[in-house]
N, C-alpha and C positions, 0 to 999 in steps of 0.2 A: 504493500499500500504506500503510495506517494505521500510524504509528508508536505502538506501546503499550509504555510504559515497564516494565510487568510482564513482557513477553515479551522485549524488545530490550536492556534494561539490567538484567538480574536481579543483576549483580555489585553494583551500587550499591543496588538497592531490594528484592532478596529474598535476603538473606543467611541462612545456616544458624543454628540454634540452638546455635552454638558460636562462640567468638571468631575473628576472621580479620583478617589485615593487608591494607589496600587503599590504593591511591593514587587520590584523588578530584581530577579535573581541574577547571579553571576552568568555572564555569556561570553563566548569567544568572538573576537572581530578581526577582520583586516581592516588597518586604519592607516590614514595618511594626514599629516599636519599642514596647515597653511595660514596665510594671512592675506587679507585684501578683499577686493570686490569679488563675490562669487559669479558675477557675470563676465568675468574675464576668461581668456583662453586658458589660462594656467589651471583655473578650477575645473574646467570641462575636461582638460587632459588628465588631471588626477582622479576625476570620476571615472574616466575610461580605463585607467590602469587598474583601479579597484575591480571594476566589473570584469576585465579581462582575466584577473586572477581568481575572482570568485567562480567564474564560468569554467576556467581552467581546472579547478578542483572538482566541480560537479561532473565534468565530462571525463574525468580520469578513466573510468571502467571502459569507456569507448576507445580509449588510447591504449588499452593493454594492462591497465593496473588497477586493482580495486583495493582501495584501503580496507583495513580491518574495521569492521563495524559500519561499513558503508551502507547507505539506504538511499532510495530515490527521494529527491526533495525539490522544492521550488527555491531558486535563489532568493534570499532575503532582500528587502528593500534597502535603498540607500538611507543612511541616516547622518545627522550632523550634529555635533556639539558646538555651541556658538558662544563666544565671549567677545569682549572688546578690549582693545590696548588701553594702557593707562591714559594715553592721549584722548582716545575715543570717549572715555567715561566722562571727560571734562566737558565735552561738547553738549549743547542743548538739543541738537539734531543728530540722528544717525548718520555717520559718515562710513559708508561700506568699506572704504579703503583701510578703515581702522578695525575692521573685524577680525578676529582670530578664531580658526576652526580646526576640528578634527572631523573629518568624513570617514564613514566606515561602512562596512557591510558584515552582518553577523555571520557565523560560521556553525555548522552542526558540531555536535560534541565529538564526533570521531576525528575531527581535524586536529592536527597537531603541527609542531614546527617542521618535522620532516616532510609531512604532506605538502605544506605551503612551500617549502624550498623546492621540492620536486615539481610542483605546479609552476613556480616561478621560472624554472629551468625550461620547461616545455613551452610556456607562453612567449619567453624571450627568443626562443628558436623561430617562432612564427612571426612575431611582431614585437620589437623592442620599444615599448612605450617609454616615453621619456622619464616618467616618474615611477615606473615599477620598482626599482630598487629603494624607493623611499617608503615603500609600504611596510607597515610593521603588523605583527600578529601578537595579540595580547588579549587579556580578560577584563571586563569591566563589571562592576556590580553597583546599580544605582540605588538599590534599597527602596526606601519609602519615598513616593513621588505622587505629585498630582499631575494628571495628564487630561487632555480634551482633543477631541477632533476639530480641526479647523477647516472649514470650506470656503475657499475664496483665495484671492491673490496674497502673496506673501506680505504685501504692504498693509494689509488689514489685520495682521496678527496681533498687534497691540490691543484690539478689541476683545480678542479671544483670551489673551493674556490677563485682561482686566477682570473678566469672569473667573478665571483661575485664581487670581489674587484674592477676590472677594470669598471664594469657597475655601481657601487656605486660612484667612483670618477667622472666618465663621467657625472653622474646626480647630480653633486654637493651636494653629501651626504657622510656621514661618518659613520662607526659603531658605535653603542651606547656602546658596550663593546666587549671583546674578547670572550665572551660567545656565543655559537650557539646552534641551535636546529637540531635534526635529526629525520626524521619519517621513519620508516622502512616499506617499501611496500612489501618486499619479506622475505620469511622464510628462514633464513640463513642455516637451517638444510637440506632444500630441493632444494635450488637454488645455482647453481655454482657461485663462486665469480665474474666472468666476467659479469654475467647477474643480480646481485644484483640491486634493485632499491631503491634509499634512497632520500628523499627530504631533502635538506640542506638549512637552513634558519637562518638568523641573523637580529636583530634589528638595524634600522638605524635611523639618524636624519639629518636635514640640517646642512651644515658645519658651525661651530660657535655657534650652538644652545645651547651647554653645557656652553661655555665661556659666552654667553649673560645672560643665567640664573644666573651664579655665579655673574656677574657684578650687575645684577638687585637685587640679595640678598644683596650684599655688600653696595649698594647704598641706599637701602630702609630702 
């Protein structure tokens, strides 16, 4: 049976159009870092490098090697962790040139460093993407988060974040940081802006949790 994230992991990838609280476990990712406007060529090339490697792993059995524990699956969607540079935080309006990001594609549990290395070698033989060697393989665990489905252009995301912030406050929580995650469910090349679907998510903690941890550290 083919594992399809849209069907089997709806809680993580197909949230409702209203804020919800979720605990995100540890997952494996192919990741690549960057800074600057996501509308530029560098960002597109980095996305291309990620997808080339992700599909290289999925297609391994057709190339004569089946990793231990392999199963049929749909390649996971592109995700991005977004932040701003110190200079960008000082500005009243968003300057996309000051964005700092990590874009990534989740990998199934059977994937390890050796499999990624093998896939990288295979992909580079066919097409040497400029940023392939910058791709990292690592695990991330978000833990407690607030998330919501955003439908519409990326420029309207602040409205969705406002609803998430209200939900966070109402549940006596606070954001762990200004960093947030986006999961892209739509292909921006084929879907008009008004119909784009994006999961917005950020880490949260109980109010005062950070202060309590600091006080414990000082007094211990």
